C-alpha positions in Angstrom: 2.4 -32.6 17.4 0.5 -31.5 14.3 1.1 -27.9 15.3 4.8 -28.6 15.8 5.0 -30.3 12.4 3.3 -27.3 10.9 5.7 -24.9 12.6 8.7 -26.9 11.3 7.4 -26.8 7.7 6.8 -23.0 8.1 10.5 -22.7 9.2 11.5 -24.6 6.1 9.5 -22.2 4.0 11.1 -19.2 5.6 14.5 -20.7 4.9 13.5 -21.2 1.3 12.3 -17.6 1.1 15.6 -16.4 2.5 17.5 -18.4 0.0 15.3 -17.0 -2.7 16.2 -13.5 -1.7 19.3 -13.9 -3.8 17.0 -14.0 -6.8 16.1 -10.7 -8.4 12.8 -10.2 -10.2 12.1 -7.3 -12.6 9.4 -4.8 -12.0 5.9 -6.5 -11.8 2.3 -5.6 -11.3 2.8 -5.5 -7.5 4.8 -2.3 -8.1 2.0 -0.8 -10.1 -0.5 -1.6 -7.4 1.8 -0.1 -4.8 2.2 3.0 -6.8 -1.5 3.7 -6.9 -1.7 3.2 -3.1 1.4 5.3 -2.2 0.7 8.2 -4.6 -2.9 9.0 -3.7 -3.7 12.8 -4.0 -5.4 14.6 -1.2 -8.5 16.2 -2.6 -7.2 15.9 -6.1 -3.7 17.4 -5.5 -0.4 16.8 -3.7 1.2 18.9 -1.0 4.0 20.2 -3.3 5.1 20.2 -6.9 8.0 17.9 -5.9 5.5 15.2 -4.8 3.4 15.9 -7.9 6.4 15.3 -10.2 7.4 12.1 -8.3 3.9 10.8 -8.8 3.7 11.7 -12.5 7.2 10.3 -13.1 6.4 7.0 -11.4 3.1 6.6 -13.3 4.9 7.3 -16.5 7.7 4.8 -16.0 5.4 2.0 -14.9 3.0 2.7 -17.7 0.0 2.9 -15.4 -3.1 3.9 -17.5 -5.8 3.9 -14.8 -4.3 6.6 -12.6 -5.6 9.7 -10.8 -6.2 12.7 -13.2 -3.5 15.1 -11.9 -3.1 17.2 -15.0 -5.6 20.0 -14.2 -4.4 20.6 -10.6 -0.8 20.2 -11.7 -1.1 22.8 -14.5 -2.8 25.2 -12.1 0.1 24.8 -9.5 2.7 25.1 -12.3 1.1 28.2 -13.7 0.9 29.9 -10.2 4.6 29.0 -9.5 6.1 30.2 -12.8 4.0 33.4 -12.7 4.9 34.3 -9.1 7.8 36.7 -8.6 8.5 35.2 -5.1 9.1 31.6 -6.4 12.6 30.4 -5.6 14.9 28.5 -8.0 13.9 25.3 -6.3 10.2 26.1 -6.8 10.8 26.8 -10.5 12.9 23.6 -10.8 10.1 21.3 -9.6 7.5 23.2 -11.5 9.4 22.6 -14.7 10.1 19.0 -13.7 6.3 18.4 -13.3 5.6 20.3 -16.5 8.0 18.0 -18.4 5.4 15.2 -17.9 2.1 17.2 -17.5 3.0 19.3 -20.7 1.1 22.4 -19.6 1.3 25.5 -21.8 3.7 28.2 -20.6 3.6 31.4 -22.6 6.7 33.0 -24.1 6.7 35.9 -21.7 6.7 33.6 -18.7 9.5 31.5 -20.2 11.7 34.5 -20.8 11.1 35.6 -17.2 12.0 32.1 -15.9 15.2 32.1 -18.0 16.2 35.5 -16.7 15.6 34.6 -13.1 17.4 31.3 -13.3 20.5 32.9 -15.1 20.6 35.4 -12.2 20.4 32.5 -9.7 23.3 30.8 -11.4 25.4 34.0 -11.2 24.6 34.4 -7.5 24.9 30.7 -6.5 27.1 30.0 -3.6 26.3 26.4 -2.8 25.9 23.1 -4.6 22.1 23.1 -4.3 21.9 26.6 -5.6 23.7 25.5 -8.8 21.7 22.3 -9.0 18.3 24.0 -9.0 19.2 26.9 -11.2 21.1 24.9 -13.8 18.6 22.1 -13.7 15.8 24.6 -14.3 17.6 26.0 -17.4 18.0 22.5 -18.8 14.3 21.8 -18.3 13.1 25.0 -19.9 15.5 24.4 -22.8 14.0 20.9 -23.4 10.4 22.1 -23.1 10.7 25.2 -25.3 12.3 24.9 -28.7 12.0 28.6 -29.4 13.8 29.7 -26.2 17.5 30.5 -26.5 19.0 29.0 -23.3 22.7 28.8 -22.8 25.3 29.7 -20.2 27.7 32.4 -21.4 30.5 31.3 -19.1 29.7 27.6 -18.9 33.3 26.7 -18.2 33.5 29.1 -15.3 30.3 27.8 -13.8 31.7 24.2 -14.3 34.9 25.2 -12.3 32.8 26.8 -9.6 30.8 23.5 -9.1 34.0 21.4 -9.4 35.5 23.4 -6.5 33.2 21.5 -4.2 34.7 18.1 -5.1 36.9 16.0 -2.8 39.8 13.7 -3.5 37.8 10.6 -2.7 35.1 11.3 -5.3 32.6 12.7 -2.8 31.4 16.3 -2.8 30.6 19.1 -0.4 27.4 21.1 -0.3 29.2 24.4 0.1 32.6 25.8 0.8 31.6 26.4 4.4 30.7 22.8 5.0 33.8 20.5 5.4 31.8 17.3 5.3 31.4 15.5 2.0 28.9 12.9 0.8 28.1 10.6 -2.0 24.6 12.0 -2.2 26.1 15.5 -3.0 28.3 13.8 -5.6 25.2 12.6 -7.4 23.7 16.1 -7.3 27.1 17.5 -8.6 27.3 15.1 -11.5 23.7 16.0 -12.6 24.5 19.7 -12.3 27.7 19.4 -14.3 25.9 17.4 -17.0 23.4 20.3 -17.2 26.3 22.8 -17.6 27.8 20.8 -20.4 24.4 20.6 -22.3 24.0 24.4 -21.8 27.5 25.4 -22.9 27.7 27.4 -26.1 31.2 26.1 -26.7 33.0 22.9 -25.8 34.1 22.4 -22.2 37.8 22.0 -21.6 38.4 18.2 -22.0 40.9 18.2 -19.1 38.0 19.1 -16.8 35.9 16.2 -18.2 38.8 13.8 -17.7 39.3 15.0 -14.2 35.6 14.4 -13.5 35.8 10.9 -15.0 38.6 10.1 -12.5 36.4 11.5 -9.7 33.6 9.1 -10.8 36.0 6.1 -10.7 37.2 7.1 -7.2 33.6 7.4 -6.1 32.8 3.9 -7.3 35.9 2.6 -5.5 34.1 3.4 -2.2 31.0 1.5 -3.2 29.7 -1.0 -0.6 28.6 -4.6 -1.3 26.1 -7.1 0.1 26.6 -10.8 0.1 24.2 -11.3 -2.8 26.3 -9.0 -5.1 24.2 -5.9 -4.6 26.2 -2.6 -4.6 25.2 0.6 -3.0 26.5 4.0 -1.7 26.1 5.2 1.8 27.3 8.2 3.8 28.5 8.4 7.4 25.8 9.9 9.7 27.5 13.3 10.4 24.6 15.7 10.2 21.1 14.2 10.6 19.6 16.8 8.3 21.9 15.9 5.4 22.0 12.1 5.9 19.8 10.5 3.2 20.3 6.7 3.7 21.6 4.1 1.2 18.5 4.2 -1.1 18.4 8.0 -1.7 22.2 8.2 -1.8 22.6 5.4 -4.4 19.7 6.8 -6.4 21.3 10.3 -6.4 24.6 8.9 -7.7 23.0 6.8 -10.4 20.9 9.8 -11.7 24.0 11.9 -11.8 26.0 9.2 -13.5 23.3 8.6 -16.1 22.9 12.3 -16.8 26.7 12.9 -17.2 27.1 9.8 -19.4 24.4 11.1 -21.7 26.2 14.4 -22.5 29.7 13.2 -22.9 30.9 11.2 -25.9 33.7 9.6 -24.0 33.5 6.2 -22.3 33.4 6.4 -18.5 35.3 3.0 -18.2 33.0 1.7 -15.5 32.8 -2.1 -15.4 29.4 -3.6 -16.3 29.3 -5.5 -13.0 29.0 -2.2 -11.2 25.8 -1.4 -13.0 24.6 -5.0 -12.5 25.3 -4.7 -8.7 23.3 -1.4 -8.6 20.4 -3.1 -10.4 20.5 -5.9 -7.8 20.4 -3.4 -5.0 17.3 -1.6 -6.3 15.5 -4.8 -7.2 16.4 -6.4 -3.9 14.4 -3.8 -2.1 11.2 -5.4 -3.4 8.4 -2.8 -2.9 9.2 0.1 -0.5 6.5 1.3 1.8 7.4 5.0 1.5 6.4 7.2 -1.5 9.8 8.9 -1.7 11.7 5.6 -1.5 9.4 4.1 -4.1 10.1 7.0 -6.5 13.8 6.7 -6.0 13.7 3.0 -6.7 11.6 3.3 -9.9 13.4 6.3 -11.2 16.8 4.6 -10.6 15.6 1.5 -12.4 14.6 3.7 -15.3 18.1 5.2 -15.4 19.6 1.7 -15.5 17.2 0.9 -18.3 18.5 3.6 -20.6 22.0 4.5 -19.4 24.9 4.7 -21.8 27.4 2.9 -19.5 25.9 -0.6 -19.5 22.3 -1.9 -19.4 22.1 -4.8 -16.9 20.1 -7.9 -17.8 18.3 -9.9 -15.1 17.5 -13.6 -14.9 14.1 -14.4 -13.5 12.4 -17.7 -12.7 8.7 -18.4 -12.6 9.5 -21.0 -10.0 12.7 -22.2 -8.3 10.9 -25.3 -6.9 10.6 -28.2 -9.4 8.6 -31.4 -8.9 9.8 -34.7 -10.2 6.2 -36.0 -9.7 4.7 -33.4 -12.0 7.8 -33.5 -14.3 8.2 -29.8 -14.2 10.4 -28.0 -16.7 13.0 -25.5 -15.8 12.0 -22.1 -17.1 14.2 -19.0 -17.2 13.3 -15.5 -18.3 15.8 -12.8 -19.3 14.8 -9.1 -19.3 15.9 -5.6 -18.3 15.2 -4.3 -14.8 11.8 -2.9 -16.0 10.9 -6.2 -17.7 11.5 -5.0 -21.3 12.5 -7.4 -24.0 16.1 -8.0 -24.8 18.0 -8.8 -28.0 18.4 -12.4 -29.2 20.5 -14.5 -26.8 21.1 -18.0 -25.6 20.8 -19.2 -22.0 23.0 -22.1 -21.0 22.9 -24.4 -18.0 26.7 -24.9 -17.5 26.6 -26.7 -14.1 24.5 -28.0 -11.2 25.9 -28.8 -7.8 24.3 -30.2 -4.7 24.0 -27.6 -2.0 27.0 -27.6 0.3 28.9 -30.0 -1.9 32.2 -29.2 -3.7 31.9 -32.2 -6.1 31.9 -32.0 -9.8 28.9 -30.7 -11.7 26.0 -33.2 -12.0 25.1 -32.1 -15.5 26.9 -31.3 -18.7 26.6 -27.9 -20.3 23.4 -27.6 -22.4 21.4 -24.9 -24.0 17.8 -24.1 -23.0 15.1 -24.0 -25.7 13.6 -20.6 -26.4 9.8 -20.4 -26.4 8.6 -17.4 -28.5 5.1 -17.6 -27.2 6.1 -17.2 -23.5 9.4 -15.5 -24.1 11.1 -18.0 -21.7 14.1 -20.3 -22.1 13.0 -23.8 -21.1 14.8 -27.1 -20.2 12.2 -29.8 -20.8 12.8 -32.6 -18.3 15.5 -32.5 -15.6 18.6 -34.7 -16.2 18.6 -38.1 -14.5 21.4 -37.0 -12.2 19.1 -34.5 -10.6 17.2 -36.1 -7.8 15.2 -34.8 -4.8 17.1 -32.2 -2.9 18.6 -28.7 -3.0 20.9 -27.6 -5.8 22.8 -24.6 -7.1 22.3 -24.2 -10.9 24.8 -22.2 -12.8 23.6 -20.3 -15.9 25.4 -18.4 -18.6 23.9 -15.9 -21.0 25.4 -15.5 -24.5 24.3 -12.6 -26.7 24.1 -13.4 -30.4 25.3 -10.1 -31.8 28.8 -8.8 -30.7 27.7 -5.2 -30.8 25.1 -5.9 -28.1 27.8 -6.9 -25.7 28.9 -3.3 -25.5 25.4 -2.2 -24.6 24.1 -5.0 -22.3 25.8 -6.8 -19.4 24.7 -10.0 -17.7 27.9 -11.1 -15.9 29.9 -14.2 -16.5 27.8 -16.8 -14.7 24.8 -16.6 -12.5 24.2 -19.0 -9.6 20.6 -19.8 -8.7 19.3 -22.0 -5.8 16.9 -24.7 -7.1 14.8 -27.1 -5.0 13.6 -30.4 -6.5 10.8 -32.2 -4.8 9.3 -35.6 -5.2 7.5 -38.6 -3.6 9.8 -40.5 -1.2 9.3 -44.2 -0.9 9.0 -45.6 2.6 9.9 -49.3 2.7 10.8 -52.2 5.0 9.1 -50.6 8.0 8.9 -52.7 11.1 8.8 -52.4 14.9 10.1 -55.0 17.4 10.6 -55.6 21.1 14.0 -57.1 21.8 15.4 -59.0 24.7 18.0 -56.8 26.4 20.5 -59.4 27.2 20.6 -61.6 24.1 19.1 -59.1 21.6 16.7 -61.7 20.4 13.4 -60.6 19.0 10.6 -61.0 21.5 7.9 -59.7 19.1 8.0 -58.0 15.7 5.4 -56.4 13.5 5.4 -54.9 10.0 4.2 -51.3 9.6 2.4 -49.6 6.7 3.5 -46.0 7.2 1.4 -44.8 4.3 -1.8 -46.2 5.8 -3.3 -46.8 9.2 -1.6 -48.7 12.0 -2.9 -50.0 15.3 0.1 -51.9 16.7 -0.1 -53.1 20.3 3.1 -54.1 22.1 4.2 -54.7 25.6 7.7 -54.6 27.3 9.4 -54.2 30.6 12.4 -52.2 31.7 14.8 -55.0 30.7 13.8 -55.0 27.1 14.3 -52.7 24.1 12.2 -51.2 21.4 13.5 -51.1 17.8 11.9 -49.1 14.9 13.4 -49.3 11.4 12.5 -48.2 7.9 14.1 -47.2 4.6 13.7 -44.0 2.6 14.5 -43.8 -1.1 14.1 -41.1 -3.7 12.2 -41.5 -7.1 15.6 -42.4 -8.7 16.4 -45.0 -6.0 18.9 -43.0 -4.0 19.0 -42.7 -0.3 17.1 -39.8 1.2 17.8 -38.1 4.5 14.9 -35.9 5.6 15.4 -32.8 7.8 13.5 -34.4 10.6 12.7 -38.0 11.6 11.2 -38.2 15.2 9.6 -40.9 17.3 7.3 -39.7 20.0 6.0 -41.6 23.0 3.1 -40.1 24.9 2.1 -41.5 28.3 -1.6 -41.6 29.2 -0.8 -38.8 31.7 0.1 -36.6 28.7 3.9 -36.7 29.4 5.7 -36.8 26.1 9.2 -38.1 25.1 10.7 -37.4 21.6 13.6 -39.3 20.1 15.6 -38.6 16.9 15.7 -41.4 14.4 19.2 -41.8 13.1 20.2 -43.3 9.7 22.9 -45.1 7.9 22.4 -44.7 4.1 18.9 -45.7 3.2 18.3 -47.5 6.6 16.8 -45.5 9.4 16.7 -47.1 12.8 16.2 -46.2 16.5 16.6 -48.6 19.5 15.2 -47.5 22.9 16.8 -49.3 25.8 14.2 -48.9 28.5 16.6 -49.8 31.3 18.5 -46.6 30.6 15.4 -44.6 30.1 13.4 -45.4 33.3 14.5 -42.2 35.0 13.7 -40.1 31.9 10.3 -41.8 31.8 9.8 -40.8 35.5 9.2 -44.5 36.3 5.7 -44.2 34.8 4.3 -47.5 33.8 1.3 -47.9 31.6 0.2 -47.2 28.1 2.4 -45.1 25.7 1.0 -44.0 22.3 3.7 -44.0 19.6 3.8 -41.5 16.8 6.4 -41.1 13.9 7.2 -37.9 12.1 9.1 -37.7 8.9 9.3 -34.3 7.2 11.4 -32.4 4.6 10.8 -29.4 2.4 11.7 -31.5 -0.7 9.4 -34.4 0.5 6.0 -34.2 -1.1 4.6 -36.9 1.2 5.8 -35.9 4.6 4.4 -38.2 7.3 2.8 -37.7 10.7 1.5 -41.2 11.5 0.2 -42.9 14.6 1.9 -46.3 15.0 -0.1 -47.7 17.9 0.8 -48.1 21.6 3.1 -50.0 23.9 2.4 -51.1 27.5 5.5 -50.5 29.6 6.1 -52.2 33.0 8.7 -50.1 34.8 9.9 -50.5 38.3 8.6 -48.4 41.2 10.1 -45.0 41.6 12.5 -44.5 44.4 11.9 -41.7 46.9 14.3 -39.2 45.4 13.3 -39.9 41.8 12.4 -36.9 39.6 8.7 -36.2 39.2 6.9 -35.6 35.9 6.7 -31.9 35.1 3.2 -30.3 35.5 1.4 -30.4 32.2 0.4 -27.0 30.7 -3.3 -26.1 31.1 -5.1 -25.8 27.9 -6.2 -22.1 27.8 -9.3 -23.1 25.8 -10.5 -25.2 28.7 -9.9 -22.4 31.1 -11.2 -19.4 29.2 -13.5 -21.2 26.7 -17.3 -21.4 26.8 -18.7 -23.2 29.9 -21.2 -26.0 29.8 -24.8 -25.0 29.3 -26.9 -24.8 32.4 -30.4 -26.3 32.1 -33.1 -25.0 34.5 -35.9 -27.3 35.5 -39.0 -25.5 36.9 -41.5 -27.2 39.2 -44.9 -28.1 37.9 -47.6 -25.3 38.3 -50.0 -25.6 41.3 -53.5 -26.9 40.6 -56.0 -24.0 40.0 -59.3 -23.7 41.9 -62.7 -24.3 40.2 -63.9 -21.5 37.9 -67.1 -20.8 40.1 -65.0 -20.2 43.2 -62.7 -17.8 41.3 -65.7 -15.8 40.0 -67.2 -15.7 43.5 -63.9 -14.3 44.9 -63.9 -11.7 42.1 -67.4 -10.6 43.1 -66.3 -10.2 46.7 -63.4 -8.0 45.6 -65.7 -5.7 43.7 -68.2 -5.3 46.6 -66.0 -2.7 48.4 -65.9 -0.6 45.2 -69.7 -0.6 45.0 -69.9 0.3 48.7 -67.5 3.2 48.1 -69.7 4.6 45.2 -72.9 4.2 47.3 -71.3 6.0 50.2 -70.4 8.9 47.9 -74.0 9.3 46.8 -75.3 9.2 50.4 -72.8 12.0 51.3 -74.1 14.2 48.5 -71.0 14.4 46.5 -71.3 16.9 43.6 -69.3 19.0 41.1 -70.4 22.5 42.4 -66.8 23.4 43.4 -65.4 22.2 40.0 -63.4 25.1 38.5 -65.1 27.0 35.8 -62.1 29.0 34.5 -60.4 27.3 31.5 -56.9 26.8 32.9 -57.9 25.5 36.4 -60.6 23.3 34.8 -58.0 21.8 32.4 -55.7 20.9 35.4 -58.7 19.5 37.3 -59.6 17.2 34.3 -56.0 16.1 33.9 -55.8 15.3 37.6 -58.8 13.0 37.5 -57.6 11.5 34.2 -54.3 10.8 35.9 -56.0 9.0 38.8 -58.0 7.0 36.4 -54.8 6.1 34.5 -53.2 4.8 37.7 -56.3 2.6 38.4 -56.1 1.3 34.8 -52.4 0.6 35.3 -53.2 -1.6 38.3 -55.6 -3.5 36.1 -52.9 -4.0 33.5 -50.5 -5.1 36.2 -52.7 -8.0 37.1 -53.5 -8.9 33.5 -50.3 -8.4 31.5 -47.5 -6.2 32.9 -44.7 -7.3 35.2 -43.5 -5.4 38.3 -40.7 -3.5 36.6 -42.8 -2.3 33.7 -45.6 -1.2 36.1 -43.1 0.7 38.4 -41.6 2.5 35.4 -45.0 3.6 34.1 -46.2 4.5 37.6 -43.1 6.8 38.0 -44.1 8.8 34.9 -47.7 9.0 36.1 -46.7 10.0 39.6 -44.7 13.0 38.4 -47.6 14.0 36.1 -50.1 13.7 39.0 -47.9 15.7 41.4 -47.6 18.6 38.9 -51.3 18.9 37.9 -52.5 18.0 41.4 -50.4 20.8 42.9 -51.8 23.3 40.4 -55.5 22.4 41.0 -55.0 22.3 44.8 -53.3 25.7 44.7 -56.3 27.0 42.8 -58.8 25.5 45.3 -56.9 26.9 48.3 -56.8 30.4 46.7 -60.6 30.3 46.0 -61.3 29.2 49.6 -59.2 32.0 50.9 -61.2 34.6 48.9 -64.5 33.2 50.2 -63.3 33.5 53.8 -62.1 37.0 53.3 -65.4 38.0 51.7 
């Protein structure tokens, strides 16, 4: 049951986390840690200048100081790319992108060559991407070299050429040969047109700018929305090679919008809630696991941080779970999407509602106090009307300076789920056995659910069991937990669980054993009783053993259902077995030492007889080889025989059979080799003597 209670509480935690998904937090240290993991160079460099730029740009936005040193390798790659005549406009574009952060030195001759090549690329461009890379490269070289004279002679003509790829719904095509349009291409087009405007030597026709503004409004009319208010762009999957996904598509549109808004003096007339919805989308992604997606998220948030349309403000909460026991204060932070400070403002709590209730607000509108040290707006002490439970708090942000309202946007009101926890009082707890007919109390006992209980009851199938208790909040209101269960476990491990119902503060359950005999499988005997009371807002959830009850149930009829087989505990089946203890018999009594020595002498007598026999036979060393090589093998052969005899001695004294056989195997091979050589020599010598 403890595992089930833990599982239930985990479920509550998951629900709480899902509800908290509607909260959006600005960029934090977790993003900085993820950036260092995702953008890890391979042997000091990345595969391409595009990846190098994305890494440098991400580190720059997040302000990461302890980052890999990429400047030297980046400058080497940039120098090779800008100096190569085979580099395409795309190669030059990303080389200049990376150089905008690495700040490598490009000589004047190389700069003039780049400008000439990119102008030629603009003149010969036939697709949207051709214009994007060539125009973007010119904008970058203009920003990086103050001495370079970079402009488009026929900027308006180039503008019209790019505008020809637009569609009536605000989306754009990649080329005139491709009938399919996309929002991703629209973002590329807006960024390209912004570059054309900045490179124009004379003012672009304002009718073209106005038409483009209308295209942007049409594009935003097709924006999609999540339930939490997040807005995003997505394309239909027509060509798998061109489909980018919501994150890349939305990022492309936002980059294009920011770039175009920066070069035009006119207001784009986009509502601030559109930018706030885009901010919610990128912050709601949390921390992407892919380097490209991570860059798109961070770069898009940087665009939102500095755009000229509307800078969204984000409410953040150090904690959305407040404890009445600890007397927690409600703390609210206001920042931009990257966590930057905001101008002076006031945060108001304008309403608080019980979750799922449509009643009037439980609190009156009140301002939160601003703490300069922490930068948070704080409500010290929750109102008395706020008790244990789940609520929806409604906040409103008011900027102090009217001119800031044209720059920043927060939205009218922000709804935030808040959970309030506390200690729940458990009172008037009792358990009783009732007479089934009259309802009179047969036996009744008080319970201390906060302490230990060892209640012992008995009943038959004609009686009832009643359990009752009251739950009240710290403010004296009734409390209904998410779960209140009574479990009866038979001594055969068969369990029965019953839900405890309530009426206001009073919780009560009555078990009529007459109607439960079949559910209990007619099993008489001892039943352990256990009560579970749990809730996410309840700081003192209970899992308490009450005691036991002896049930006397009638005999089971022939066709009565049988108890289900109980699951076998896998630990008992596959766990460690009981230790086996070996008992050896006592050693036999040894003979007297004199007798053992006499037996040893008898075993040595044959060896002495063998030596005496050799002397009587006239054994000598006259045939021992005299040449060095045969003599060496003869000596080794006799040494090997002596080693075998010595091995037998060690076998009786120290070694076991397996060790002896292993060593004997090596000695046997050795003896076969040297014995064969010496015997071959003796046979050859004997043959010579016979022939002589």
